[in-house]
N, CA, C and O atoms as a CHARMM CRD file, in Angstrom:
* protein
*
  364
    1    1 MET  N      0.83200  -1.08600  -0.01800 PROA 1      0.00000
    2    1 MET  CA    -0.01300   0.22800  -0.10400 PROA 1      0.00000
    3    1 MET  C      0.88900   1.12800  -0.01900 PROA 1      0.00000
    4    1 MET  O      0.62700   2.10200  -0.72400 PROA 1      0.00000
    5    2 ASN  N      1.96700   1.21400   0.62900 PROA 2      0.00000
    6    2 ASN  CA     2.89400   2.41400   0.85100 PROA 2      0.00000
    7    2 ASN  C      3.30100   2.80200  -0.45300 PROA 2      0.00000
    8    2 ASN  O      3.25600   3.94500  -0.90600 PROA 2      0.00000
    9    3 LYS  N      3.74800   1.66400  -1.09100 PROA 3      0.00000
   10    3 LYS  CA     4.53200   1.61600  -2.43000 PROA 3      0.00000
   11    3 LYS  C      3.65400   2.25600  -3.43600 PROA 3      0.00000
   12    3 LYS  O      4.10000   3.10600  -4.20700 PROA 3      0.00000
   13    4 ILE  N      2.48100   1.89300  -3.44900 PROA 4      0.00000
   14    4 ILE  CA     1.38400   2.26100  -4.41900 PROA 4      0.00000
   15    4 ILE  C      1.28700   3.73300  -4.29100 PROA 4      0.00000
   16    4 ILE  O      1.38700   4.46400  -5.27600 PROA 4      0.00000
   17    5 PHE  N      1.06400   4.24500  -2.90900 PROA 5      0.00000
   18    5 PHE  CA     0.65300   5.75300  -2.55100 PROA 5      0.00000
   19    5 PHE  C      1.96300   6.31200  -3.02100 PROA 5      0.00000
   20    5 PHE  O      1.84000   7.34700  -3.67500 PROA 5      0.00000
   21    6 LEU  N      3.25800   5.85300  -2.83800 PROA 6      0.00000
   22    6 LEU  CA     4.43300   6.61400  -3.00500 PROA 6      0.00000
   23    6 LEU  C      4.33400   6.73500  -4.74300 PROA 6      0.00000
   24    6 LEU  O      4.51000   7.84700  -5.24000 PROA 6      0.00000
   25    7 SER  N      4.08400   5.71200  -5.51200 PROA 7      0.00000
   26    7 SER  CA     4.06800   5.71900  -6.63200 PROA 7      0.00000
   27    7 SER  C      3.31700   7.06400  -7.30200 PROA 7      0.00000
   28    7 SER  O      3.76000   7.96900  -8.00900 PROA 7      0.00000
   29    8 ILE  N      1.78300   6.74800  -6.68100 PROA 8      0.00000
   30    8 ILE  CA     1.01100   7.84400  -7.30000 PROA 8      0.00000
   31    8 ILE  C      1.41700   9.08300  -6.83200 PROA 8      0.00000
   32    8 ILE  O      1.14700   9.98600  -7.62200 PROA 8      0.00000
   33    9 VAL  N      2.01400   9.45800  -5.74200 PROA 9      0.00000
   34    9 VAL  CA     2.59900  10.81200  -5.54600 PROA 9      0.00000
   35    9 VAL  C      3.61200  11.13900  -6.52400 PROA 9      0.00000
   36    9 VAL  O      3.52700  12.16700  -7.19600 PROA 9      0.00000
   37   10 LEU  N      4.72800  10.17800  -6.65900 PROA 10     0.00000
   38   10 LEU  CA     5.57200  10.44200  -7.74000 PROA 10     0.00000
   39   10 LEU  C      5.42000  10.95900  -9.09100 PROA 10     0.00000
   40   10 LEU  O      5.92700  11.90200  -9.69900 PROA 10     0.00000
   41   11 ILE  N      4.36000   9.83500  -9.44900 PROA 11     0.00000
   42   11 ILE  CA     3.43800  10.28900 -10.88700 PROA 11     0.00000
   43   11 ILE  C      3.01800  11.39200 -10.83200 PROA 11     0.00000
   44   11 ILE  O      3.29900  12.07800 -11.81600 PROA 11     0.00000
   45   12 GLY  N      2.24400  12.02700  -9.80200 PROA 12     0.00000
   46   12 GLY  CA     1.35500  13.16000  -9.65800 PROA 12     0.00000
   47   12 GLY  C      2.12400  14.37800  -9.69500 PROA 12     0.00000
   48   12 GLY  O      1.66300  15.36600 -10.26500 PROA 12     0.00000
   49   13 LEU  N      3.63000  14.40700  -8.95500 PROA 13     0.00000
   50   13 LEU  CA     4.56900  15.34600  -8.87300 PROA 13     0.00000
   51   13 LEU  C      5.11700  15.33200 -10.36000 PROA 13     0.00000
   52   13 LEU  O      4.93500  16.41800 -10.91100 PROA 13     0.00000
   53   14 LEU  N      5.53400  14.69800 -10.88800 PROA 14     0.00000
   54   14 LEU  CA     6.24300  14.19900 -12.34100 PROA 14     0.00000
   55   14 LEU  C      5.10400  14.82000 -13.12500 PROA 14     0.00000
   56   14 LEU  O      5.66800  15.73800 -13.72100 PROA 14     0.00000
   57   15 GLY  N      3.69100  14.84800 -13.50200 PROA 15     0.00000
   58   15 GLY  CA     2.77100  15.34000 -13.96500 PROA 15     0.00000
   59   15 GLY  C      2.78100  16.97700 -13.86200 PROA 15     0.00000
   60   15 GLY  O      2.81400  17.77500 -14.79900 PROA 15     0.00000
   61   16 ILE  N      2.74700  17.21200 -12.64700 PROA 16     0.00000
   62   16 ILE  CA     2.75300  18.53200 -12.31900 PROA 16     0.00000
   63   16 ILE  C      3.82300  19.27100 -12.85900 PROA 16     0.00000
   64   16 ILE  O      3.56500  20.38800 -13.30700 PROA 16     0.00000
   65   17 ASN  N      5.06400  18.81600 -12.89900 PROA 17     0.00000
   66   17 ASN  CA     6.23900  19.37000 -13.32900 PROA 17     0.00000
   67   17 ASN  C      6.12700  19.39600 -14.85300 PROA 17     0.00000
   68   17 ASN  O      6.62800  20.30900 -15.50900 PROA 17     0.00000
   69   18 ILE  N      5.43600  18.34000 -15.42400 PROA 18     0.00000
   70   18 ILE  CA     5.42100  18.27600 -16.99600 PROA 18     0.00000
   71   18 ILE  C      4.33500  19.64800 -17.30300 PROA 18     0.00000
   72   18 ILE  O      4.57400  20.50900 -18.15000 PROA 18     0.00000
   73   19 PHE  N      3.46400  19.63200 -16.66900 PROA 19     0.00000
   74   19 PHE  CA     2.34800  20.67100 -16.81600 PROA 19     0.00000
   75   19 PHE  C      3.11100  22.11900 -16.79600 PROA 19     0.00000
   76   19 PHE  O      2.92800  22.98400 -17.65300 PROA 19     0.00000
   77   20 ILE  N      3.85700  22.22200 -15.85600 PROA 20     0.00000
   78   20 ILE  CA     4.35600  23.56300 -15.69100 PROA 20     0.00000
   79   20 ILE  C      5.30600  23.87700 -16.61700 PROA 20     0.00000
   80   20 ILE  O      5.10800  24.75700 -17.45500 PROA 20     0.00000
   81   21 PHE  N      6.56800  23.09500 -16.53800 PROA 21     0.00000
   82   21 PHE  CA     7.69600  23.24200 -17.31200 PROA 21     0.00000
   83   21 PHE  C      7.69000  23.11800 -18.85800 PROA 21     0.00000
   84   21 PHE  O      8.38600  23.83700 -19.57500 PROA 21     0.00000
   85   22 VAL  N      6.87100  22.17400 -19.31100 PROA 22     0.00000
   86   22 VAL  CA     6.94200  22.00900 -20.58200 PROA 22     0.00000
   87   22 VAL  C      6.18700  23.08000 -21.50000 PROA 22     0.00000
   88   22 VAL  O      6.48000  22.92600 -22.68600 PROA 22     0.00000
   89   23 PRO  N      5.32400  24.08700 -21.27000 PROA 23     0.00000
   90   23 PRO  CA     5.04600  25.02800 -22.10000 PROA 23     0.00000
   91   23 PRO  C      6.06300  26.24900 -21.94600 PROA 23     0.00000
   92   23 PRO  O      6.23200  27.06200 -22.85500 PROA 23     0.00000
   93   24 GLN  N      6.72200  26.31100 -20.72700 PROA 24     0.00000
   94   24 GLN  CA     7.78900  27.53300 -20.88400 PROA 24     0.00000
   95   24 GLN  C      8.79100  27.12300 -21.68900 PROA 24     0.00000
   96   24 GLN  O      9.33100  28.03400 -22.31500 PROA 24     0.00000
   97   25 ILE  N      9.35100  25.65700 -21.92800 PROA 25     0.00000
   98   25 ILE  CA    10.10300  25.40800 -22.41000 PROA 25     0.00000
   99   25 ILE  C      9.88100  25.60000 -24.08200 PROA 25     0.00000
  100   25 ILE  O     10.75400  25.83700 -24.91600 PROA 25     0.00000
  101   26 ASN  N      8.71100  25.45400 -24.25600 PROA 26     0.00000
  102   26 ASN  CA     8.20800  25.38700 -25.58900 PROA 26     0.00000
  103   26 ASN  C      8.19800  26.88200 -26.12400 PROA 26     0.00000
  104   26 ASN  O      8.51600  27.23400 -27.26000 PROA 26     0.00000
  105   27 ARG  N      7.78900  27.65300 -25.13100 PROA 27     0.00000
  106   27 ARG  CA     7.74500  29.18700 -25.23100 PROA 27     0.00000
  107   27 ARG  C      9.39000  29.66000 -25.72800 PROA 27     0.00000
  108   27 ARG  O      9.70400  30.29100 -26.73800 PROA 27     0.00000
  109   28 SER  N     10.18400  29.17300 -24.75800 PROA 28     0.00000
  110   28 SER  CA    11.59700  29.43500 -25.00300 PROA 28     0.00000
  111   28 SER  C     11.98800  29.04800 -26.43900 PROA 28     0.00000
  112   28 SER  O     12.46500  29.90400 -27.18500 PROA 28     0.00000
  113   29 TYR  N     11.82400  27.94800 -26.79100 PROA 29     0.00000
  114   29 TYR  CA    12.31300  27.22800 -27.92800 PROA 29     0.00000
  115   29 TYR  C     11.72800  28.23000 -29.31400 PROA 29     0.00000
  116   29 TYR  O     12.50400  28.63700 -30.17800 PROA 29     0.00000
  117   30 VAL  N     10.47800  28.47300 -29.32200 PROA 30     0.00000
  118   30 VAL  CA     9.70000  29.50000 -30.04200 PROA 30     0.00000
  119   30 VAL  C     10.56900  30.85100 -30.15600 PROA 30     0.00000
  120   30 VAL  O     10.92600  31.35800 -31.21900 PROA 30     0.00000
  121   31 LYS  N     10.83300  31.31800 -28.91900 PROA 31     0.00000
  122   31 LYS  CA    11.34200  32.56400 -28.98800 PROA 31     0.00000
  123   31 LYS  C     13.03900  32.80200 -29.44200 PROA 31     0.00000
  124   31 LYS  O     13.67400  33.75400 -29.89600 PROA 31     0.00000
  125   32 ILE  N     13.35900  31.42500 -29.05900 PROA 32     0.00000
  126   32 ILE  CA    15.06700  31.21500 -29.68600 PROA 32     0.00000
  127   32 ILE  C     15.00300  31.05700 -31.38500 PROA 32     0.00000
  128   32 ILE  O     15.89000  31.55700 -32.07500 PROA 32     0.00000
  129   33 LYS  N     14.01900  30.41300 -31.90300 PROA 33     0.00000
  130   33 LYS  CA    13.79800  30.36500 -33.39100 PROA 33     0.00000
  131   33 LYS  C     13.52400  31.67500 -33.96400 PROA 33     0.00000
  132   33 LYS  O     14.00500  31.94100 -35.06500 PROA 33     0.00000
  133   34 ARG  N     12.80100  32.53200 -33.34000 PROA 34     0.00000
  134   34 ARG  CA    12.58400  34.09200 -33.77200 PROA 34     0.00000
  135   34 ARG  C     13.76200  34.71600 -33.82900 PROA 34     0.00000
  136   34 ARG  O     14.13700  35.33000 -34.82900 PROA 34     0.00000
  137   35 ILE  N     14.56200  34.58100 -32.55200 PROA 35     0.00000
  138   35 ILE  CA    15.49900  35.39800 -32.65000 PROA 35     0.00000
  139   35 ILE  C     16.92500  35.21100 -33.78000 PROA 35     0.00000
  140   35 ILE  O     17.62200  36.04100 -34.36400 PROA 35     0.00000
  141   36 GLU  N     16.93000  33.62900 -33.73100 PROA 36     0.00000
  142   36 GLU  CA    17.61200  33.17700 -34.65900 PROA 36     0.00000
  143   36 GLU  C     17.08300  33.72400 -36.33500 PROA 36     0.00000
  144   36 GLU  O     17.90300  34.05000 -37.19300 PROA 36     0.00000
  145   37 LYS  N     16.14700  33.73200 -36.47300 PROA 37     0.00000
  146   37 LYS  CA    15.42500  34.14600 -37.76800 PROA 37     0.00000
  147   37 LYS  C     15.97900  35.61600 -37.94200 PROA 37     0.00000
  148   37 LYS  O     16.49500  35.95200 -39.00800 PROA 37     0.00000
  149   38 ARG  N     15.85800  36.51100 -36.84300 PROA 38     0.00000
  150   38 ARG  CA    16.44400  37.90100 -36.86600 PROA 38     0.00000
  151   38 ARG  C     17.61900  38.02900 -37.20500 PROA 38     0.00000
  152   38 ARG  O     17.97200  38.73600 -38.14800 PROA 38     0.00000
  153   39 ILE  N     18.37300  37.37300 -36.49200 PROA 39     0.00000
  154   39 ILE  CA    20.00000  37.26400 -36.77100 PROA 39     0.00000
  155   39 ILE  C     20.34300  37.12200 -38.08700 PROA 39     0.00000
  156   39 ILE  O     21.20500  37.81400 -38.63000 PROA 39     0.00000
  157   40 ASN  N     19.68200  36.21800 -38.65400 PROA 40     0.00000
  158   40 ASN  CA    19.92600  35.89900 -40.04600 PROA 40     0.00000
  159   40 ASN  C     19.59900  36.93300 -40.75600 PROA 40     0.00000
  160   40 ASN  O     20.44700  37.41700 -41.50600 PROA 40     0.00000
  161   41 GLU  N     18.17700  37.54500 -40.66600 PROA 41     0.00000
  162   41 GLU  CA    17.95400  38.90900 -41.34700 PROA 41     0.00000
  163   41 GLU  C     18.85700  39.86700 -41.21900 PROA 41     0.00000
  164   41 GLU  O     19.09200  40.60700 -42.17400 PROA 41     0.00000
  165   42 ILE  N     19.49100  40.00200 -40.04500 PROA 42     0.00000
  166   42 ILE  CA    20.42100  41.28800 -39.75000 PROA 42     0.00000
  167   42 ILE  C     21.80800  40.88800 -40.33100 PROA 42     0.00000
  168   42 ILE  O     22.45700  41.76600 -40.89900 PROA 42     0.00000
  169   43 ASP  N     22.29400  39.67400 -40.23600 PROA 43     0.00000
  170   43 ASP  CA    23.42900  39.16600 -41.05100 PROA 43     0.00000
  171   43 ASP  C     23.53900  39.43800 -42.31500 PROA 43     0.00000
  172   43 ASP  O     24.60400  39.73500 -42.85600 PROA 43     0.00000
  173   44 SER  N     22.07300  39.33000 -43.07400 PROA 44     0.00000
  174   44 SER  CA    22.21800  39.48400 -44.47900 PROA 44     0.00000
  175   44 SER  C     22.12200  40.97700 -44.81900 PROA 44     0.00000
  176   44 SER  O     22.48300  41.32700 -45.94300 PROA 44     0.00000
  177   45 LYS  N     21.58000  42.06100 -43.77800 PROA 45     0.00000
  178   45 LYS  CA    21.66500  43.30600 -44.00900 PROA 45     0.00000
  179   45 LYS  C     23.11800  43.79000 -43.93100 PROA 45     0.00000
  180   45 LYS  O     23.51500  44.62200 -44.74700 PROA 45     0.00000
  181   46 VAL  N     23.90300  43.31600 -43.00700 PROA 46     0.00000
  182   46 VAL  CA    25.08900  43.50700 -42.67400 PROA 46     0.00000
  183   46 VAL  C     25.92000  43.18700 -44.23300 PROA 46     0.00000
  184   46 VAL  O     26.55700  44.09700 -44.76500 PROA 46     0.00000
  185   47 LEU  N     25.83000  41.86300 -44.84500 PROA 47     0.00000
  186   47 LEU  CA    26.69000  41.73400 -45.93400 PROA 47     0.00000
  187   47 LEU  C     26.09000  42.74500 -47.13400 PROA 47     0.00000
  188   47 LEU  O     26.79600  43.08500 -48.08400 PROA 47     0.00000
  189   48 ALA  N     24.89600  43.12000 -46.99300 PROA 48     0.00000
  190   48 ALA  CA    24.37500  43.95300 -48.44300 PROA 48     0.00000
  191   48 ALA  C     25.28800  45.27200 -48.10700 PROA 48     0.00000
  192   48 ALA  O     26.11800  45.61100 -48.95100 PROA 48     0.00000
  193   49 PHE  N     25.14500  46.07900 -46.80800 PROA 49     0.00000
  194   49 PHE  CA    25.97700  47.25700 -46.36300 PROA 49     0.00000
  195   49 PHE  C     27.41800  47.23600 -46.69100 PROA 49     0.00000
  196   49 PHE  O     28.04300  48.20300 -47.12500 PROA 49     0.00000
  197   50 GLN  N     27.98800  45.84700 -46.40800 PROA 50     0.00000
  198   50 GLN  CA    29.36400  45.73400 -46.58400 PROA 50     0.00000
  199   50 GLN  C     29.70200  45.76600 -48.05300 PROA 50     0.00000
  200   50 GLN  O     30.82200  46.19300 -48.33100 PROA 50     0.00000
  201   51 GLU  N     28.94600  45.39800 -49.00200 PROA 51     0.00000
  202   51 GLU  CA    29.04100  45.16200 -50.53900 PROA 51     0.00000
  203   51 GLU  C     28.77600  46.74400 -51.07500 PROA 51     0.00000
  204   51 GLU  O     29.45400  47.20100 -51.99500 PROA 51     0.00000
  205   52 GLU  N     27.73000  47.52500 -50.41100 PROA 52     0.00000
  206   52 GLU  CA    27.78800  48.70000 -50.66100 PROA 52     0.00000
  207   52 GLU  C     28.75800  49.91800 -50.49400 PROA 52     0.00000
  208   52 GLU  O     28.91200  50.88200 -51.24500 PROA 52     0.00000
  209   53 ILE  N     29.44100  49.58100 -49.17400 PROA 53     0.00000
  210   53 ILE  CA    30.58100  50.13200 -48.79500 PROA 53     0.00000
  211   53 ILE  C     31.63100  49.82100 -49.75900 PROA 53     0.00000
  212   53 ILE  O     32.35700  50.77000 -50.05400 PROA 53     0.00000
  213   54 LYS  N     31.88800  48.60500 -50.36100 PROA 54     0.00000
  214   54 LYS  CA    32.83400  48.21900 -50.92900 PROA 54     0.00000
  215   54 LYS  C     32.65300  49.23600 -52.54500 PROA 54     0.00000
  216   54 LYS  O     33.54100  49.88900 -53.09400 PROA 54     0.00000
  217   55 ASP  N     31.45700  49.09200 -52.91000 PROA 55     0.00000
  218   55 ASP  CA    31.07700  49.69400 -54.08900 PROA 55     0.00000
  219   55 ASP  C     31.62700  51.38200 -53.88900 PROA 55     0.00000
  220   55 ASP  O     32.36500  51.90900 -54.72100 PROA 55     0.00000
  221   56 TYR  N     31.24700  51.92800 -52.94300 PROA 56     0.00000
  222   56 TYR  CA    31.58500  53.52500 -52.59400 PROA 56     0.00000
  223   56 TYR  C     33.03200  53.47800 -52.57400 PROA 56     0.00000
  224   56 TYR  O     33.59500  54.33200 -53.25700 PROA 56     0.00000
  225   57 SER  N     33.82300  52.57300 -51.86600 PROA 57     0.00000
  226   57 SER  CA    35.37000  52.75600 -51.81800 PROA 57     0.00000
  227   57 SER  C     35.80400  52.57200 -53.24800 PROA 57     0.00000
  228   57 SER  O     36.67100  53.36000 -53.62700 PROA 57     0.00000
  229   58 GLU  N     35.40600  51.75800 -54.04000 PROA 58     0.00000
  230   58 GLU  CA    35.58700  51.61200 -55.39300 PROA 58     0.00000
  231   58 GLU  C     35.73600  53.11100 -56.12400 PROA 58     0.00000
  232   58 GLU  O     36.65000  53.59300 -56.79300 PROA 58     0.00000
  233   59 LYS  N     34.42100  53.64400 -55.69800 PROA 59     0.00000
  234   59 LYS  CA    33.96500  54.75300 -56.81200 PROA 59     0.00000
  235   59 LYS  C     34.81100  56.18000 -56.25300 PROA 59     0.00000
  236   59 LYS  O     35.00500  57.19500 -56.92200 PROA 59     0.00000
  237   60 ILE  N     35.21700  55.95100 -54.92400 PROA 60     0.00000
  238   60 ILE  CA    36.10800  56.98100 -54.49100 PROA 60     0.00000
  239   60 ILE  C     37.40500  56.77000 -54.84800 PROA 60     0.00000
  240   60 ILE  O     38.11000  57.77500 -54.94100 PROA 60     0.00000
  241   61 GLU  N     37.95700  55.56000 -55.10200 PROA 61     0.00000
  242   61 GLU  CA    39.36000  55.35300 -55.41400 PROA 61     0.00000
  243   61 GLU  C     39.49000  55.92600 -56.92800 PROA 61     0.00000
  244   61 GLU  O     40.50400  56.52100 -57.29200 PROA 61     0.00000
  245   62 LYS  N     38.20200  55.66000 -57.91300 PROA 62     0.00000
  246   62 LYS  CA    38.29700  55.96400 -59.28700 PROA 62     0.00000
  247   62 LYS  C     38.15500  57.68100 -59.46100 PROA 62     0.00000
  248   62 LYS  O     38.34500  58.30300 -60.50700 PROA 62     0.00000
  249   63 LEU  N     37.79600  58.21000 -58.23200 PROA 63     0.00000
  250   63 LEU  CA    37.50800  59.74000 -58.30600 PROA 63     0.00000
  251   63 LEU  C     39.11200  60.36700 -58.10400 PROA 63     0.00000
  252   63 LEU  O     39.36400  61.55200 -58.32100 PROA 63     0.00000
  253   64 LYS  N     40.07600  59.43700 -57.68500 PROA 64     0.00000
  254   64 LYS  CA    41.19300  60.13500 -57.52300 PROA 64     0.00000
  255   64 LYS  C     42.21400  60.16000 -58.91500 PROA 64     0.00000
  256   64 LYS  O     43.25800  60.79400 -59.06300 PROA 64     0.00000
  257   65 LEU  N     41.63700  59.39000 -59.71600 PROA 65     0.00000
  258   65 LEU  CA    42.22400  59.38200 -61.42100 PROA 65     0.00000
  259   65 LEU  C     41.51300  60.77300 -61.71700 PROA 65     0.00000
  260   65 LEU  O     40.40200  61.18100 -61.37900 PROA 65     0.00000
  261   66 PRO  N     42.68100  61.45300 -62.57600 PROA 66     0.00000
  262   66 PRO  CA    42.23500  62.67500 -63.26100 PROA 66     0.00000
  263   66 PRO  C     41.34900  62.24900 -64.17600 PROA 66     0.00000
  264   66 PRO  O     40.17400  62.58000 -64.01200 PROA 66     0.00000
  265   67 TYR  N     41.69300  61.47800 -65.26200 PROA 67     0.00000
  266   67 TYR  CA    40.84600  60.94500 -66.36100 PROA 67     0.00000
  267   67 TYR  C     39.26500  60.67500 -66.12800 PROA 67     0.00000
  268   67 TYR  O     38.40800  61.04900 -66.92800 PROA 67     0.00000
  269   68 TYR  N     38.98200  59.94800 -64.88000 PROA 68     0.00000
  270   68 TYR  CA    37.57800  59.49300 -64.49900 PROA 68     0.00000
  271   68 TYR  C     37.07800  60.95900 -64.07400 PROA 68     0.00000
  272   68 TYR  O     36.02300  61.31000 -64.60200 PROA 68     0.00000
  273   69 ARG  N     37.71100  61.89500 -63.16100 PROA 69     0.00000
  274   69 ARG  CA    37.01400  63.23400 -62.86100 PROA 69     0.00000
  275   69 ARG  C     36.68300  63.95000 -64.21600 PROA 69     0.00000
  276   69 ARG  O     35.54800  64.40900 -64.34200 PROA 69     0.00000
  277   70 GLU  N     37.52200  64.07200 -65.16900 PROA 70     0.00000
  278   70 GLU  CA    37.10300  64.67400 -66.46800 PROA 70     0.00000
  279   70 GLU  C     35.91300  63.93900 -67.07400 PROA 70     0.00000
  280   70 GLU  O     35.02400  64.51800 -67.69800 PROA 70     0.00000
  281   71 LYS  N     35.94400  62.91100 -66.89800 PROA 71     0.00000
  282   71 LYS  CA    34.79800  62.00000 -67.42100 PROA 71     0.00000
  283   71 LYS  C     33.79200  62.31400 -67.15100 PROA 71     0.00000
  284   71 LYS  O     32.97700  62.50500 -68.05300 PROA 71     0.00000
  285   72 ILE  N     33.35600  62.53900 -65.50100 PROA 72     0.00000
  286   72 ILE  CA    32.29200  62.75600 -64.78600 PROA 72     0.00000
  287   72 ILE  C     32.07400  64.28800 -65.26000 PROA 72     0.00000
  288   72 ILE  O     30.91100  64.66400 -65.40900 PROA 72     0.00000
  289   73 GLY  N     33.03500  65.10200 -65.48000 PROA 73     0.00000
  290   73 GLY  CA    32.64100  66.35800 -65.61700 PROA 73     0.00000
  291   73 GLY  C     31.91100  66.43800 -66.95300 PROA 73     0.00000
  292   73 GLY  O     30.77000  66.89700 -67.00600 PROA 73     0.00000
  293   74 ARG  N     32.54200  66.00500 -68.01300 PROA 74     0.00000
  294   74 ARG  CA    31.95600  66.05000 -69.24200 PROA 74     0.00000
  295   74 ARG  C     30.40300  65.53900 -69.48500 PROA 74     0.00000
  296   74 ARG  O     29.52100  66.11000 -70.12700 PROA 74     0.00000
  297   75 GLU  N     30.34200  64.19900 -68.72100 PROA 75     0.00000
  298   75 GLU  CA    28.90800  63.47200 -69.15500 PROA 75     0.00000
  299   75 GLU  C     28.02900  63.97900 -68.26600 PROA 75     0.00000
  300   75 GLU  O     26.92500  64.37600 -68.63800 PROA 75     0.00000
  301   76 LYS  N     28.40400  64.02000 -67.04500 PROA 76     0.00000
  302   76 LYS  CA    27.11700  64.60200 -66.04600 PROA 76     0.00000
  303   76 LYS  C     26.94200  65.84100 -65.89600 PROA 76     0.00000
  304   76 LYS  O     25.80000  66.27600 -65.75500 PROA 76     0.00000
  305   77 LEU  N     27.96000  66.61100 -65.89500 PROA 77     0.00000
  306   77 LEU  CA    27.93100  68.38800 -65.67300 PROA 77     0.00000
  307   77 LEU  C     27.99700  69.01200 -66.90700 PROA 77     0.00000
  308   77 LEU  O     27.82600  70.22600 -67.01700 PROA 77     0.00000
  309   78 GLN  N     28.28000  68.12900 -68.04000 PROA 78     0.00000
  310   78 GLN  CA    28.06100  68.71600 -69.40600 PROA 78     0.00000
  311   78 GLN  C     29.20400  69.89400 -69.50500 PROA 78     0.00000
  312   78 GLN  O     29.03800  70.85900 -70.25100 PROA 78     0.00000
  313   79 MET  N     30.41000  69.73100 -68.66900 PROA 79     0.00000
  314   79 MET  CA    31.42200  70.94200 -68.84800 PROA 79     0.00000
  315   79 MET  C     32.22200  70.46000 -70.09900 PROA 79     0.00000
  316   79 MET  O     32.21800  69.36200 -70.65500 PROA 79     0.00000
  317   80 VAL  N     33.06100  71.85400 -70.44000 PROA 80     0.00000
  318   80 VAL  CA    33.92800  71.56900 -71.67400 PROA 80     0.00000
  319   80 VAL  C     35.17100  72.50500 -71.27600 PROA 80     0.00000
  320   80 VAL  O     35.11100  73.40800 -70.44100 PROA 80     0.00000
  321   81 LYS  N     36.26200  72.15200 -71.98500 PROA 81     0.00000
  322   81 LYS  CA    37.68900  72.84700 -71.58100 PROA 81     0.00000
  323   81 LYS  C     37.14000  74.22600 -72.33100 PROA 81     0.00000
  324   81 LYS  O     36.15400  74.33200 -73.06000 PROA 81     0.00000
  325   82 GLU  N     38.05500  75.20900 -71.93900 PROA 82     0.00000
  326   82 GLU  CA    37.92200  76.42400 -72.53200 PROA 82     0.00000
  327   82 GLU  C     38.44200  76.58900 -74.03400 PROA 82     0.00000
  328   82 GLU  O     39.58200  76.23500 -74.33200 PROA 82     0.00000
  329   83 GLY  N     37.67800  77.06600 -74.84200 PROA 83     0.00000
  330   83 GLY  CA    38.24200  77.02100 -76.45800 PROA 83     0.00000
  331   83 GLY  C     37.63200  75.81100 -76.90000 PROA 83     0.00000
  332   83 GLY  O     37.66500  75.63300 -78.11800 PROA 83     0.00000
  333   84 GLU  N     37.01100  74.82100 -76.11200 PROA 84     0.00000
  334   84 GLU  CA    36.33900  73.58700 -76.87400 PROA 84     0.00000
  335   84 GLU  C     35.20100  74.02500 -77.44400 PROA 84     0.00000
  336   84 GLU  O     34.55500  74.97100 -76.99200 PROA 84     0.00000
  337   85 GLN  N     34.84700  73.28600 -78.59500 PROA 85     0.00000
  338   85 GLN  CA    33.36200  73.57800 -79.13900 PROA 85     0.00000
  339   85 GLN  C     32.81800  72.12500 -78.92400 PROA 85     0.00000
  340   85 GLN  O     33.51600  71.11100 -78.93700 PROA 85     0.00000
  341   86 VAL  N     31.42300  72.18000 -78.71900 PROA 86     0.00000
  342   86 VAL  CA    30.67000  70.90200 -78.46500 PROA 86     0.00000
  343   86 VAL  C     29.60100  70.92900 -79.62900 PROA 86     0.00000
  344   86 VAL  O     28.78100  71.83400 -79.78300 PROA 86     0.00000
  345   87 TYR  N     29.74600  69.65300 -80.53400 PROA 87     0.00000
  346   87 TYR  CA    28.66700  69.62400 -81.18800 PROA 87     0.00000
  347   87 TYR  C     27.74900  68.27300 -81.00100 PROA 87     0.00000
  348   87 TYR  O     28.23500  67.14600 -80.90900 PROA 87     0.00000
  349   88 LYS  N     26.14000  68.61100 -80.95400 PROA 88     0.00000
  350   88 LYS  CA    25.53800  67.39400 -80.76000 PROA 88     0.00000
  351   88 LYS  C     24.71500  67.15700 -82.05900 PROA 88     0.00000
  352   88 LYS  O     24.33600  68.00900 -82.86400 PROA 88     0.00000
  353   89 LEU  N     24.51200  65.73600 -82.08700 PROA 89     0.00000
  354   89 LEU  CA    24.10900  65.15400 -83.17400 PROA 89     0.00000
  355   89 LEU  C     22.56800  65.04500 -82.99700 PROA 89     0.00000
  356   89 LEU  O     22.08900  64.69400 -81.91900 PROA 89     0.00000
  357   90 ALA  N     21.81800  65.34700 -84.05500 PROA 90     0.00000
  358   90 ALA  CA    20.19100  65.30600 -83.71800 PROA 90     0.00000
  359   90 ALA  C     19.92900  63.94400 -84.32300 PROA 90     0.00000
  360   90 ALA  O     20.55700  63.57200 -85.31400 PROA 90     0.00000
  361   91 ASN  N     18.95600  63.15600 -83.70600 PROA 91     0.00000
  362   91 ASN  CA    18.53600  61.93700 -84.14800 PROA 91     0.00000
  363   91 ASN  C     17.52400  62.08800 -85.24000 PROA 91     0.00000
  364   91 ASN  O     17.02900  61.09100 -85.76500 PROA 91     0.00000
């Protein structure tokens, strides 16, 4: 009788522990997965920004070349050298 009662009490305590802790463990697992997903999103944004920084660094290096600065001045700013004549072709 004592063994049966002890077994029932132990099973009851085990059931109570399962009832209390399993939902908390599940919520923690879901929260961890959500955080891991957010970390992956942020990592991909970091990589994108690093690529953008690399592109801008390359553009800055190009701006140090006199030929490239002249090209930008002529194409984007429509500048000409003194005494130069510009001819535009009509389509």
